C-alpha positions as a Markdown table, in Angstrom:
| # | Residue | x | y | z |
|---|---|---|---|---|
| 1 | Met | 18.9 | 37.7 | 171.9 |
| 2 | Ser | 16.7 | 40.6 | 171.7 |
| 3 | Val | 14.3 | 38.8 | 169.2 |
| 4 | Ala | 14.4 | 35.6 | 171.8 |
| 5 | Leu | 13.7 | 37.9 | 174.9 |
| 6 | Phe | 10.3 | 37.9 | 173.5 |
| 7 | Val | 9.1 | 34.8 | 172.6 |
| 8 | Ser | 5.9 | 34.8 | 174.8 |
| 9 | Pro | 4.0 | 31.8 | 175.9 |
| 10 | Ala | 1.2 | 30.8 | 173.8 |
| 11 | Gly | -2.0 | 32.5 | 174.3 |
| 12 | Ala | 0.0 | 35.8 | 175.9 |
| 13 | Glu | 1.6 | 36.8 | 173.1 |
| 14 | Pro | 1.7 | 41.0 | 172.9 |
| 15 | Thr | 0.8 | 42.2 | 169.5 |
| 16 | Ala | 3.8 | 43.2 | 167.1 |
| 17 | Ala | 3.7 | 46.9 | 168.0 |
| 18 | Asp | 4.3 | 45.7 | 171.7 |
| 19 | Arg | 7.0 | 43.9 | 171.0 |
| 20 | Glu | 8.7 | 46.2 | 168.8 |
| 21 | Thr | 8.2 | 49.1 | 171.6 |
| 22 | Ala | 9.4 | 46.8 | 173.7 |
| 23 | Arg | 13.1 | 45.7 | 171.8 |
| 24 | Ala | 13.4 | 49.6 | 171.5 |
| 25 | Leu | 13.2 | 50.4 | 175.0 |
| 26 | Met | 15.5 | 47.5 | 176.0 |
| 27 | Lys | 17.8 | 48.8 | 173.5 |
| 28 | Glu | 17.6 | 52.0 | 175.1 |
| 29 | Gly | 18.2 | 50.9 | 178.3 |
| 30 | Asp | 21.5 | 49.1 | 177.3 |
| 31 | Arg | 22.7 | 52.1 | 176.1 |
| 32 | Tyr | 22.1 | 54.2 | 178.7 |
| 33 | Ser | 23.5 | 51.7 | 181.3 |
| 34 | Asn | 26.7 | 51.4 | 179.3 |
| 35 | Glu | 27.1 | 55.1 | 179.7 |
| 36 | Gly | 27.1 | 55.0 | 183.3 |
| 37 | Asp | 23.1 | 56.7 | 183.7 |
| 38 | Ala | 21.7 | 54.0 | 185.9 |
| 39 | Ala | 18.1 | 56.0 | 186.1 |
| 40 | Gln | 17.7 | 56.5 | 183.0 |
| 41 | Ala | 18.2 | 52.9 | 182.1 |
| 42 | Leu | 15.7 | 51.8 | 184.8 |
| 43 | Arg | 13.1 | 54.0 | 183.6 |
| 44 | Ala | 13.4 | 52.4 | 179.7 |
| 45 | Tyr | 13.6 | 48.8 | 181.3 |
| 46 | Gln | 10.3 | 49.3 | 183.5 |
| 47 | Ala | 8.7 | 50.7 | 180.1 |
| 48 | Ala | 9.8 | 47.4 | 178.5 |
| 49 | His | 8.7 | 45.6 | 181.2 |
| 50 | Gly | 5.5 | 46.9 | 181.7 |
| 51 | Ile | 4.7 | 45.8 | 178.1 |
| 52 | Met | 6.0 | 42.3 | 178.4 |
| 53 | Asn | 6.1 | 41.6 | 181.6 |
| 54 | Val | 8.4 | 38.5 | 181.1 |
| 55 | Pro | 11.6 | 37.2 | 183.0 |
| 56 | Pro | 14.4 | 38.9 | 180.9 |
| 57 | Thr | 12.6 | 42.4 | 181.1 |
| 58 | Gly | 12.4 | 41.3 | 185.2 |
| 59 | Met | 15.8 | 40.9 | 185.5 |
| 60 | Ala | 16.9 | 44.2 | 183.2 |
| 61 | Val | 14.8 | 46.0 | 185.8 |
| 62 | Val | 16.4 | 44.1 | 188.6 |
| 63 | Arg | 20.1 | 44.9 | 187.6 |
| 64 | Ala | 19.1 | 48.7 | 187.1 |
| 65 | Phe | 17.9 | 49.0 | 190.9 |
| 66 | Thr | 21.2 | 47.0 | 192.0 |
| 67 | Gln | 23.0 | 49.6 | 190.1 |
| 68 | Leu | 21.0 | 52.6 | 192.1 |
| 69 | Gly | 21.7 | 50.8 | 195.4 |
| 70 | Arg | 17.7 | 50.3 | 195.8 |
| 71 | Leu | 18.5 | 46.8 | 197.0 |
| 72 | Val | 15.2 | 46.3 | 198.5 |
| 73 | Glu | 13.2 | 46.8 | 195.4 |
| 74 | Ala | 15.7 | 45.1 | 193.3 |
| 75 | Arg | 14.8 | 41.7 | 195.5 |
| 76 | Asp | 11.5 | 42.4 | 195.1 |
| 77 | Val | 11.4 | 42.1 | 191.5 |
| 78 | Ala | 13.8 | 39.6 | 191.5 |
| 79 | Leu | 11.2 | 37.1 | 193.2 |
| 80 | Gln | 8.7 | 38.2 | 191.3 |
| 81 | Val | 10.8 | 36.9 | 188.2 |
| 82 | Ile | 11.4 | 33.5 | 190.1 |
| 83 | Arg | 7.4 | 33.1 | 190.9 |
| 84 | Ser | 6.4 | 33.7 | 187.5 |
| 85 | Ser | 4.7 | 31.3 | 185.6 |
| 86 | Val | 6.4 | 28.3 | 183.4 |
| 87 | Gln | 5.1 | 28.0 | 180.0 |
| 88 | His | 5.1 | 25.2 | 177.9 |
| 89 | Gly | 7.1 | 25.9 | 175.1 |
| 90 | Glu | 8.6 | 29.1 | 176.4 |
| 91 | Ser | 12.2 | 30.0 | 175.4 |
| 92 | Pro | 15.1 | 28.8 | 177.3 |
| 93 | Val | 16.1 | 32.4 | 177.8 |
| 94 | Phe | 13.2 | 32.9 | 180.4 |
| 95 | Ala | 14.5 | 29.9 | 182.3 |
| 96 | Lys | 18.0 | 31.5 | 182.7 |
| 97 | Ala | 16.8 | 34.4 | 183.4 |
| 98 | Arg | 15.0 | 32.9 | 186.5 |
| 99 | Gln | 18.2 | 31.4 | 187.7 |
| 100 | Glu | 19.7 | 34.3 | 187.4 |
| 101 | Ala | 16.5 | 36.3 | 189.6 |
| 102 | Ala | 17.2 | 33.4 | 192.3 |
| 103 | Ala | 20.9 | 33.9 | 192.5 |
| 104 | Ala | 20.2 | 37.9 | 192.9 |
| 105 | Ala | 17.5 | 37.5 | 195.4 |
| 106 | Arg | 20.1 | 35.4 | 197.6 |
| 107 | Asp | 22.8 | 37.7 | 196.7 |
| 108 | Leu | 20.6 | 41.0 | 197.7 |
| 109 | Glu | 19.3 | 39.5 | 200.8 |
| 110 | Ala | 22.8 | 39.3 | 202.3 |
| 111 | Arg | 22.9 | 43.1 | 201.6 |
| 112 | Ile | 19.9 | 44.5 | 202.4 |
| 113 | Ala | 20.2 | 46.6 | 205.5 |
| 114 | Gly | 18.0 | 46.7 | 208.8 |
| 115 | Leu | 17.1 | 48.8 | 211.3 |
| 116 | Val | 14.7 | 48.5 | 214.9 |
| 117 | Val | 13.4 | 51.2 | 216.9 |
| 118 | Arg | 12.4 | 50.1 | 220.1 |
| 119 | Val | 9.7 | 52.4 | 221.6 |
| 120 | Glu | 6.7 | 51.5 | 223.4 |
| 121 | Gly | 3.3 | 53.6 | 222.7 |
| 122 | Ala | 4.9 | 56.0 | 220.1 |
| 123 | Arg | 4.8 | 57.0 | 216.5 |
| 124 | Val | 7.3 | 55.6 | 214.3 |
| 125 | Val | 8.5 | 57.3 | 210.9 |
| 126 | Ile | 10.9 | 56.2 | 209.0 |
| 127 | Asp | 11.8 | 57.8 | 205.8 |
| 128 | Gly | 8.5 | 59.4 | 205.8 |
| 129 | Ala | 7.0 | 56.3 | 205.9 |
| 130 | Val | 5.0 | 55.3 | 209.0 |
| 131 | Leu | 5.4 | 51.8 | 210.6 |
| 132 | Ala | 2.1 | 49.9 | 211.8 |
| 133 | Asp | 1.9 | 49.7 | 215.5 |
| 134 | Gly | 2.6 | 46.3 | 215.1 |
| 135 | Ala | 5.6 | 46.7 | 213.4 |
| 136 | Val | 7.3 | 48.8 | 215.9 |
| 137 | Gly | 10.1 | 47.1 | 217.8 |
| 138 | Leu | 10.7 | 44.6 | 214.5 |
| 139 | Val | 13.5 | 44.6 | 211.8 |
| 140 | Arg | 12.2 | 47.0 | 209.1 |
| 141 | Lys | 14.4 | 46.1 | 205.8 |
| 142 | Leu | 16.3 | 48.9 | 204.3 |
| 143 | Asp | 18.8 | 50.2 | 201.9 |
| 144 | Pro | 22.3 | 50.7 | 202.7 |
| 145 | Gly | 22.9 | 54.5 | 203.5 |
| 146 | Lys | 21.4 | 57.4 | 205.3 |
| 147 | His | 17.9 | 57.3 | 206.6 |
| 148 | Val | 15.4 | 59.7 | 209.0 |
| 149 | Val | 13.8 | 58.0 | 211.9 |
| 150 | Val | 11.3 | 60.6 | 213.8 |
| 151 | Val | 9.5 | 59.4 | 217.1 |
| 152 | Ser | 6.6 | 61.0 | 218.6 |
| 153 | Ala | 4.4 | 60.3 | 221.3 |
| 154 | Pro | 1.3 | 62.9 | 223.2 |
| 155 | Gly | 2.9 | 65.1 | 225.5 |
| 156 | His | 6.3 | 64.0 | 224.5 |
| 157 | Glu | 9.0 | 66.0 | 222.4 |
| 158 | Glu | 9.5 | 64.9 | 219.5 |
| 159 | Val | 12.9 | 62.7 | 218.4 |
| 160 | Arg | 14.4 | 63.2 | 215.1 |
| 161 | Leu | 17.5 | 60.5 | 214.2 |
| 162 | Glu | 19.8 | 60.3 | 211.6 |
| 163 | Val | 21.3 | 56.8 | 210.9 |
| 164 | Thr | 23.4 | 55.6 | 208.2 |
| 165 | Leu | 23.6 | 51.8 | 207.8 |
| 166 | Ala | 26.0 | 49.9 | 205.9 |
| 167 | Glu | 25.3 | 46.9 | 203.5 |
| 168 | Gly | 23.8 | 43.9 | 205.6 |
| 169 | Glu | 24.2 | 45.9 | 209.2 |
| 170 | Thr | 21.3 | 45.6 | 211.3 |
| 171 | Arg | 20.9 | 48.5 | 213.8 |
| 172 | Glu | 18.8 | 48.8 | 216.9 |
| 173 | Leu | 17.6 | 52.6 | 218.1 |
| 174 | Ser | 16.0 | 53.1 | 221.7 |
| 175 | Pro | 15.1 | 56.5 | 221.5 |
| 176 | Thr | 14.0 | 58.1 | 225.0 |
| 177 | Leu | 11.0 | 60.5 | 224.7 |
| 178 | Val | 11.2 | 63.3 | 227.1 |
| 179 | Arg | 8.0 | 64.7 | 228.0 |
| 180 | Ile | 6.9 | 67.9 | 227.8 |
| 181 | Pro | 6.4 | 69.9 | 231.1 |
| 182 | Glu | 2.9 | 71.1 | 232.0 |
| 183 | Pro | 2.5 | 74.8 | 232.5 |
| 184 | Asp | 2.4 | 76.0 | 236.0 |
| 185 | Ala | -1.2 | 76.5 | 237.4 |
| 186 | Pro | -2.3 | 79.8 | 238.0 |
| 187 | Ser | -1.7 | 80.2 | 241.8 |
| 188 | Lys | -4.9 | 81.4 | 243.5 |
| 189 | Pro | -4.1 | 84.8 | 245.2 |
| 190 | Pro | -4.4 | 85.0 | 249.1 |
| 191 | Pro | -7.9 | 85.6 | 250.5 |
| 192 | Ala | -8.3 | 89.3 | 251.1 |
| 193 | Arg | -8.5 | 90.6 | 254.5 |
| 194 | Thr | -10.3 | 93.6 | 255.8 |
| 195 | Ala | -8.0 | 95.8 | 257.4 |
| 196 | Lys | -9.0 | 98.5 | 260.1 |
| 197 | Ala | -8.2 | 102.0 | 258.8 |
| 198 | Gln | -6.0 | 103.5 | 261.4 |
| 199 | Val | -6.0 | 107.5 | 261.0 |
| 200 | Glu | -2.9 | 108.6 | 261.8 |
| 201 | Pro | -2.7 | 111.8 | 264.2 |
| 202 | Ala | -1.2 | 115.1 | 262.1 |
| 203 | Pro | 1.8 | 115.9 | 263.0 |
| 204 | Pro | 2.5 | 119.0 | 265.0 |
| 205 | Ala | 2.5 | 122.1 | 263.1 |
| 206 | Ala | 6.0 | 123.1 | 263.1 |
| 207 | Glu | 6.5 | 126.8 | 264.5 |
| 208 | Arg | 7.0 | 129.3 | 262.0 |
| 209 | Gln | 10.6 | 130.6 | 261.5 |
| 210 | Pro | 11.1 | 134.0 | 260.7 |
| 211 | Thr | 13.0 | 134.7 | 257.2 |
| 212 | Ser | 16.6 | 136.2 | 256.9 |
| 213 | Ser | 14.7 | 139.8 | 255.5 |
| 214 | Gly | 12.2 | 139.4 | 258.9 |
| 215 | Arg | 15.0 | 138.4 | 261.3 |
| 216 | Trp | 16.4 | 142.2 | 259.9 |
| 217 | Leu | 13.4 | 143.9 | 260.1 |
| 218 | Met | 12.9 | 142.4 | 263.7 |
| 219 | Ile | 16.5 | 143.5 | 264.8 |
| 220 | Gly | 16.2 | 147.0 | 263.3 |
| 221 | Gly | 12.9 | 147.7 | 264.9 |
| 222 | Ala | 13.9 | 146.7 | 268.4 |
| 223 | Ser | 17.1 | 148.7 | 268.1 |
| 224 | Ala | 15.5 | 151.5 | 266.7 |
| 225 | Ala | 12.7 | 151.1 | 269.4 |
| 226 | Val | 15.2 | 150.7 | 272.2 |
| 227 | Ala | 17.3 | 153.8 | 271.0 |
| 228 | Gly | 13.8 | 155.9 | 270.6 |
| 229 | Val | 12.4 | 155.3 | 274.0 |
| 230 | Ala | 16.1 | 155.7 | 275.9 |
| 231 | Val | 16.5 | 158.9 | 274.2 |
| 232 | Gly | 12.9 | 160.3 | 274.7 |
| 233 | Ser | 13.1 | 159.1 | 278.4 |
| 234 | Ile | 16.4 | 161.0 | 279.1 |
| 235 | Thr | 15.5 | 163.8 | 277.2 |
| 236 | Gly | 12.0 | 164.0 | 278.5 |
| 237 | Ile | 13.6 | 163.7 | 282.1 |
| 238 | Met | 16.0 | 166.6 | 281.7 |
| 239 | Ala | 13.5 | 168.8 | 279.9 |
| 240 | Ile | 10.8 | 168.2 | 282.9 |
| 241 | Gln | 13.6 | 169.2 | 285.5 |
| 242 | Arg | 14.6 | 172.1 | 283.7 |
| 243 | Ser | 11.3 | 173.2 | 283.2 |
| 244 | Ser | 10.3 | 172.7 | 287.2 |
| 245 | Asp | 13.8 | 175.1 | 287.5 |
| 246 | Leu | 12.3 | 177.8 | 285.6 |
| 247 | Arg | 8.7 | 177.3 | 287.1 |
| 248 | Ser | 10.0 | 178.1 | 290.8 |
| 249 | Ser | 12.7 | 180.5 | 289.7 |
| 250 | Cys | 10.7 | 182.8 | 287.6 |
| 251 | Pro | 7.9 | 185.1 | 289.1 |
| 252 | Ser | 4.8 | 184.6 | 287.7 |
| 253 | Ser | 5.2 | 188.1 | 285.6 |
| 254 | Gly | 7.6 | 185.9 | 283.6 |
| 255 | Cys | 11.5 | 184.9 | 283.5 |
| 256 | Pro | 14.0 | 187.5 | 283.4 |
| 257 | Pro | 16.0 | 187.7 | 279.7 |
| 258 | Ser | 18.7 | 185.8 | 281.6 |
| 259 | Arg | 16.8 | 182.7 | 281.7 |
| 260 | Gln | 16.0 | 183.0 | 278.3 |
| 261 | Asp | 18.7 | 180.2 | 277.4 |
| 262 | Asp | 17.3 | 177.9 | 280.1 |
| 263 | Tyr | 14.0 | 178.2 | 278.6 |
| 264 | Asp | 14.9 | 177.4 | 275.5 |
| 265 | Ser | 17.2 | 174.7 | 276.3 |
| 266 | Ala | 13.9 | 172.9 | 278.0 |
| 267 | Ala | 12.0 | 173.7 | 274.9 |
| 268 | Arg | 14.5 | 171.6 | 273.0 |
| 269 | Leu | 14.7 | 168.8 | 274.9 |
| 270 | Ala | 10.9 | 168.5 | 275.3 |
| 271 | Thr | 11.0 | 168.4 | 271.5 |
| 272 | Val | 13.7 | 165.8 | 271.1 |
| 273 | Ser | 12.2 | 163.6 | 274.0 |
| 274 | Asn | 8.8 | 163.9 | 271.6 |
| 275 | Val | 10.9 | 162.6 | 268.5 |
| 276 | Ala | 12.4 | 160.0 | 270.1 |
| 277 | Phe | 9.4 | 158.4 | 271.5 |
| 278 | Ala | 7.8 | 158.4 | 268.2 |
| 279 | Val | 11.0 | 157.0 | 266.6 |
| 280 | Gly | 10.5 | 154.3 | 269.7 |
| 281 | Ala | 7.1 | 153.8 | 268.6 |
| 282 | Val | 7.9 | 153.4 | 265.1 |
| 283 | Gly | 10.7 | 151.0 | 265.8 |
| 284 | Ile | 8.0 | 148.9 | 267.9 |
| 285 | Gly | 5.8 | 148.4 | 265.1 |
| 286 | Val | 8.6 | 147.3 | 262.6 |
| 287 | Gly | 10.3 | 144.7 | 264.5 |
| 288 | Val | 6.6 | 143.2 | 265.5 |
| 289 | Ser | 5.3 | 143.5 | 261.5 |
| 290 | Gly | 9.1 | 141.9 | 260.7 |
| 291 | Tyr | 7.8 | 138.9 | 263.3 |
| 292 | Phe | 4.7 | 137.9 | 262.1 |
| 293 | Leu | 4.9 | 139.3 | 258.3 |
| 294 | Ser | 8.3 | 137.3 | 257.8 |
| 295 | Ser | 7.0 | 133.8 | 259.1 |
| 296 | Ser | 6.9 | 130.7 | 256.6 |
| 297 | Glu | 4.2 | 128.3 | 258.8 |
| 298 | Pro | 1.6 | 128.9 | 261.4 |
| 299 | Ala | 3.1 | 129.2 | 264.8 |
| 300 | Ala | 2.9 | 126.3 | 266.8 |
| 301 | Arg | -0.4 | 125.4 | 268.7 |
| 302 | Gly | -0.4 | 127.0 | 272.3 |
| 303 | Ser | 2.2 | 129.6 | 271.3 |
| 304 | Arg | 1.6 | 133.2 | 271.2 |
| 305 | Ser | 4.1 | 136.3 | 270.3 |
| 306 | Ser | 4.1 | 139.7 | 271.9 |
| 307 | Val | 6.4 | 142.6 | 272.5 |
| 308 | Trp | 6.0 | 145.2 | 275.1 |
| 309 | Pro | 8.7 | 148.8 | 276.1 |
| 310 | Val | 9.7 | 148.3 | 279.4 |
| 311 | Ala | 11.0 | 151.3 | 281.2 |
| 312 | Gly | 12.7 | 151.3 | 285.2 |
| 313 | Leu | 14.8 | 153.6 | 287.0 |
| 314 | Gly | 18.0 | 153.8 | 285.0 |
| 315 | Ala | 16.8 | 151.5 | 282.6 |
| 316 | Leu | 14.6 | 151.4 | 279.2 |
| 317 | Gly | 14.2 | 148.7 | 276.8 |
| 318 | Leu | 11.8 | 145.7 | 275.2 |
| 319 | Glu | 10.6 | 142.5 | 276.3 |
| 320 | Gly | 9.1 | 140.2 | 274.6 |
| 321 | Arg | 7.9 | 136.3 | 274.4 |
| 322 | Phe | 8.2 | 134.2 | 270.8 |
């Protein structure tokens, strides 16, 4: 059989080395095919067909493609075998191979799947192959199995689909393209308005409040002043009265020894009166200083503070305005 396969038409006969190489490749392909390694069998058959390019080697390639599920390529080679020229005096094996190729082409045509992608104005890619614009929306012949479809268009989100086709199945896809939202344009800022500066009147200065220590100084000073003035006034009046009695009762030559106690008492009262008035004066100074020195903030506008002693009939004290 191998010898008959390589009887080429007259005028196109390969060299002896070519024929021997092709025979070895065909045997290698048969061995791989029997072992179930269709991929290696295809590699060997394709090499032999490339040397001889005759119907028998072509049909070996068709069978290997079919075993691998590559039906579209298998049918393409089968059609090439069918269209090969019939040479005068060719081996009957060539005619048989063409008949097998015709039967295989019919069978493969029924088994090949199809896919239609219906979309307008988009770029369609199936299994990495870009469809021509005129082919979009028409049947794309594919091998049965899994396929990847990518549809894209300017200004739209890309659509990626995976579809699995059975033998002889023709499926239609109508992907929907979603427009990519345009970024919001930055809003114009409102025109600047010229605002008149308004000067708010300054709040009135709060009246200074005395601190706790200042308050005690004021109270202590006022108490000392009242007590000092009161004691000084009373003892002073008593000293004046006793001195007046002594002057009226004693002659110009002097008071008798019997009135010495009255004289000493008047002198003591005068001394006490002077000391008391001095204490009162100090108390007034302490009280006024305590008020002013203890203030934490300036006094309110228009307010004035003052303290003064007051003496009246039967009463002594301090008056003030704060």
